[in-house]
N, C-alpha and C positions, 0 to 999 in steps of 0.2 A: 804174698811177697810185695804187694803194692805199698805196704806201709814203710818200707825202707826208703825207696826213692821219694815218697811223700814227705817223710821226716826230713830228709836232706833238703828238699825243695823248700819246706817251711823254714828251716834254719837259714838258708840262703836268702829267701825273701825277707825274713825278719831283719837280717843284717843289711841287705842291699836295697830292697824296695821300700821297706818301712823304716829304714835307718835306725835300727836297734829298738824300735817300738814293738816289744814282744806282744803286748796286748792287742795292737792293731792286726798283727799277723794272726793271732789266735782268733780274733773276731772274724777275719776274712775266711779262714779255714773252717771254723765252726758254722758259719752261715752257709757255706757250700755243703757241709755235712748235713745240715738241716734240710736243705733243698733236695739233696740226693735221697735222704730218708723219706721225705714226702713223696718223691717220684716213685721210689720203690714200693711204698705202701699203696699208692693209688694206681699202680700199674695193674691192668686187668690180667687175669690168668691167661696163659697161652703166649706170653711174650718173654721167653727165657733170656733172650739177648738183652732186653732192657733190665731184667733182674740182675743178670751178671754184670752189666755195665755199672749199675748203681752200687752193687756190692764192692766192685773194684774201686770205684770212686770213693765210697765211704772208707774203705780200708786205706786208700792212698792218703786221704785227708785227715783221718782221725788221730793218728799218732803224732803229728806235728804239734798240735796244741798240748798234748800230754807231755812231750819233751820240753816245750816252752815253759810250762808251769814250773818244772824243776829248775830250769835255767833261770827263770825270772826270780825265783826264791833265792838262788845263789847270788844273783846280781844285786838284789835289794837288801839282803842281810849283811850285817857287818862281817868282816873276814873271820873274826873269832867265832862267829855263830853259823858259818857256812855249812858245816857238817850237820848241825842240828836242823837247819832250814831244809836241807836236802832230805834228811831222815823223816821229818814231819810231813813234807809234801808226799813222799813215797808212802809212808804209813797210811795217811788219810786217803790218798788216792786209791791205794789197793783195797783198804777196808771199805771205802765208799763204793768203789767200782766193782769189786768182787762180791762182797757180802750184801751190802744194802741194795745195790742195783739189781742183782740177781733175784733177791727175795721180792723186791717191789715189782719188778717186771713179771716174775713168775706168778705172784699173787694176782696181779692185775689181769694177766692172760687167763688164769684159771676162772676168774669171776666175770670178766668183761670181754673175753675173746681177744683176738689179735688186734682188733681196732683199738681197744683199750691199751694194749701193750705198745702199739705204735704211738698213741697219744702221749703215753708216759715218756717214751724215748724222744719224741719231738719236743715235749715240754722240757725235758732235761737238756736238750740241745739249745733251746731258747734261753733257758736259765744260764747255761754256760756262756752264751753270748752276752747276756746282761751282766754277769759277774766279771767277764773279761773287760767290758766297758768300764765298770767300776774300777778295775785294776788299772786300766789306762789312765783314768782320772787321778788315781792315787800315785801312779808312776810319774805323771807330769808334775804333780805337787812335790814329790820326792826330789826329782831332778832340779826343779826350780829352787828348792831349799838348799840343795848342794851347791848350785851355782851362786846363790846369794852368799853362802858361807865362804866360798872361794874368792868372791869379790870383796870380802871384808864387811859384809852386811850383817 
């Protein structure tokens, strides 16, 4: 249940704290997901409260960036392509998240144990942060171009 308030907070922060910069909000949340995942992985056995706290924190933080990706696609796409943009982000998000990630993590855990599985998950989180930074750069360019067009440039 932690994902619902986390998603709401992420949307609010994206609008109010980051002034509509969806990428910055995603970077913030995914960085915290990465940290919580590392803490969960490194937590020694026998500390169930730390395990539960990390899982709640991860659940709270992870769905905000998922929501922002779809929202971001809708904001960047032309109005006539909004449905297509939403469809493609959903399609590839679920294919990548459900099929590929499950297979990759499962294969890794089978052959390299849970340390390998956590390395894959943390690597994926870091890759998400890097890609969100790339999106932030592209978003800034997009907004600059729109501003230039509005000003007659």
